[in-house]
C-alpha positions, 0 to 999 in steps of 0.5 A, a space after each residue: 032724395 030723403 035720407 031713407 032714399 040715400 040709404 036704400 041707394 047705398 044698400 043697392 050700390 053696395 049689393 052690385 059692388 059686392 057681387 062684382 068683387 066677390 071672390 076676385 083677385 085682391 091685387 087687381 090694380 085700380 086705375 082710377 085709384 093708382 095707389 089702390 088694389 081691389 083689396 084696398 078699395 073694398 076695405 075702404 067701402 065697407 070699413 067707411 060704412 062701418 065707421 058712419 054706422 057707429 057715428 050715427 048709431 052711437 050719437 057720437 059728437 067726437 069722432 076718435 071712437 069711431 076711427 078707433 073701431 076700424 075693422 079691415 075687410 077679410 083677407 079671403 076675397 070669397 067673403 068680401 061680398 057677405 061683408 059688404 052687404 053686411 056693412 051696408 045693412 049695419 049702416 041702414 039699421 044705424 040710420 033707422 034709429 036716428 033723426 035728422 036732427 040727431 047730433 052727430 059729428 061730421 067734418 064738413 063744419 056745417 054740423 049737418 050730422 045725419 043728413 050730411 052722412 046719409 048723402 056721404 055714403 051714397 057719394 062714396 058708393 056711387 064713385 068707388 063702384 066706378 072704381 070697381 068697375 075700371 078694375 074689373 073691366 065692368 060697364 059703369 051705369 047710374 040713374 040720373 037722380 043718384 048721379 045727381 045727388 052724388 055730384 051734390 055730395 062731391 061738391 058740397 063736401 069738396 067746397 066745405 069749410 072743413 075740407 078747406 081747413 084740413 087740406 092746405 094745398 088744396 086751399 091754396 090752389 083754390 083761392 081766388 077772386 071771385 072766379 065762377 063755375 057753373 055745373 048743370 045736369 041735363 037728365 035731371 034737375 040739378 045746378 050748382 055755381 062755385 065761386 072761388 074767393 080768397 078764404 073760401 069756396 062758395 056753392 049755391 044751387 042756382 042759375 046764373 051766368 058764370 065764367 065756365 060752365 059744364 053741362 052733361 048727364 048726371 052720371 057723366 058730370 060725376 065721373 069727371 068732377 070726381 076724376 073718374 073719367 078724363 073730361 076729353 073722353 066725356 063726349 056728352 059734356 059741353 063746356 061753355 067758356 074759360 076751360 083752363 079754369 075748368 081744367 084747374 078746378 078738376 085738377 085739384 079735385 085730388 080727393 081720389 084715394 083718401 
């Protein structure tokens, strides 16, 4: 998917989320993010989109200004829908004014800038719409292509040097001696192999034999890898190989409320 396709999907997914949460109980718990209420979820989604809009629109190579520009969501839930859609529109406008090679800070350490943030916003909204679905008792559906892009975002972000360096407990848990995990979407192209090394996780887009493989639809793969659905409840997924290795991986994918 291209940057423009990512942002189109972000707007569509945000519009759905906005319709769901508008006027709902701010204190409603979010089962998939136990520390959050619905108000926390709405605030996180919209403020993240606005922060990224500031980073990209302002060509910021240092993030402090964007972080300092945080504006909370409206306290009145009847204003949430309009506010969320406005946040997505601001993000889209910012990306329209930038190119993929426009210098913009990103936390991955790869200096990917604009492409990183466009995909990151897609991953964010796809996962957090699942959170809203769990909070409001809504069914969750996501088309294979954006679901695979969100899987890519999740895996790439969680294996980035920036994440490794900023999460010492995660790094300690995920150090390895070459153990490999293969993730494979069956309804759209998408294959990733993660190799746990002593000082990094190497992620490759390839098909190869691994210590454990997890295969299934992109949507269900996303929900399991992001810990929005327990593996035991993902009836369409197939595990081949060392399940203990897979369980350890999922257990440490703890970026649920950061």
